[in-house]
C-alpha positions as CSV (number, residue, x, y, z in Angstrom):
1,M,0.1,0.1,0.0
2,S,1.3,3.5,-1.0
3,E,1.7,6.5,1.2
4,V,-1.2,8.0,-0.6
5,D,-3.6,4.9,0.4
6,E,-2.3,5.3,3.7
7,D,-3.4,8.7,4.2
8,N,-7.0,8.1,3.0
9,R,-7.5,5.8,5.7
10,A,-9.7,6.9,8.9
11,Y,-7.8,7.0,11.9
12,S,-9.3,7.4,15.8
13,V,-7.6,9.5,18.1
14,V,-6.6,7.2,21.5
15,V,-5.2,7.7,24.7
16,N,-3.9,5.5,27.2
17,D,-4.2,5.4,31.2
18,E,-1.1,7.8,31.4
19,E,-2.8,10.4,29.2
20,Q,-0.3,9.8,26.4
21,Y,-2.2,10.1,22.9
22,S,-1.8,8.3,19.5
23,I,-3.7,7.5,16.4
24,W,-5.1,4.0,15.4
25,L,-6.9,3.0,12.5
26,A,-10.6,3.1,12.8
27,G,-12.6,0.0,13.3
28,R,-9.6,-2.4,14.4
29,P,-9.6,-3.5,17.9
30,L,-7.7,-1.5,20.1
31,P,-4.8,-2.8,22.0
32,A,-5.0,-3.2,25.7
33,G,-4.8,-0.1,27.9
34,W,-6.0,2.5,24.9
35,T,-9.5,4.1,24.8
36,E,-10.9,6.0,21.9
37,V,-11.6,9.5,22.6
38,G,-14.2,10.2,20.3
39,H,-12.5,12.1,17.4
40,T,-11.8,10.3,14.1
41,G,-10.7,11.4,10.7
42,G,-7.8,11.6,8.1
43,K,-4.4,11.1,9.5
44,D,-3.4,14.8,9.4
45,E,-6.8,15.8,11.2
46,C,-6.1,13.6,13.8
47,L,-2.4,14.6,14.6
48,D,-3.7,18.2,14.5
49,H,-6.0,17.4,17.3
50,I,-3.6,15.6,19.3
51,A,-1.2,18.8,18.8
52,E,-4.4,20.8,20.4
53,V,-5.1,18.7,23.1
54,W,-1.9,17.1,24.2
55,T,0.1,19.9,25.6
56,D,1.8,18.3,28.1
57,M,3.9,15.2,27.2
58,R,4.6,13.9,30.4
59,P,3.1,10.7,31.6
60,R,0.3,11.2,34.3
61,S,2.4,9.3,36.8
62,L,5.3,11.5,36.1
63,R,3.1,14.6,36.3
64,Q,1.5,13.2,40.0
65,A,5.1,12.5,41.3
66,M,6.5,15.9,40.3
67,D,3.3,17.8,42.0
68,A,3.6,15.7,45.1
69,R,7.1,16.8,45.6
70,G,6.2,20.4,45.6
């Protein structure tokens, strides 16, 4: 499959328990620990959405540990 074909496929934005985001081909079973966030579309559209909502790249557990320190 060429890159042009890949760009025409539908993707879903997914998030894991550590609040890290990724994209996943729409309609495919999700790996354990990942949940769809309700945003689907083309690859670029999904990546743009992630860029808007994922402003702190640190895993949730690291953010919580750093917040607990002070």
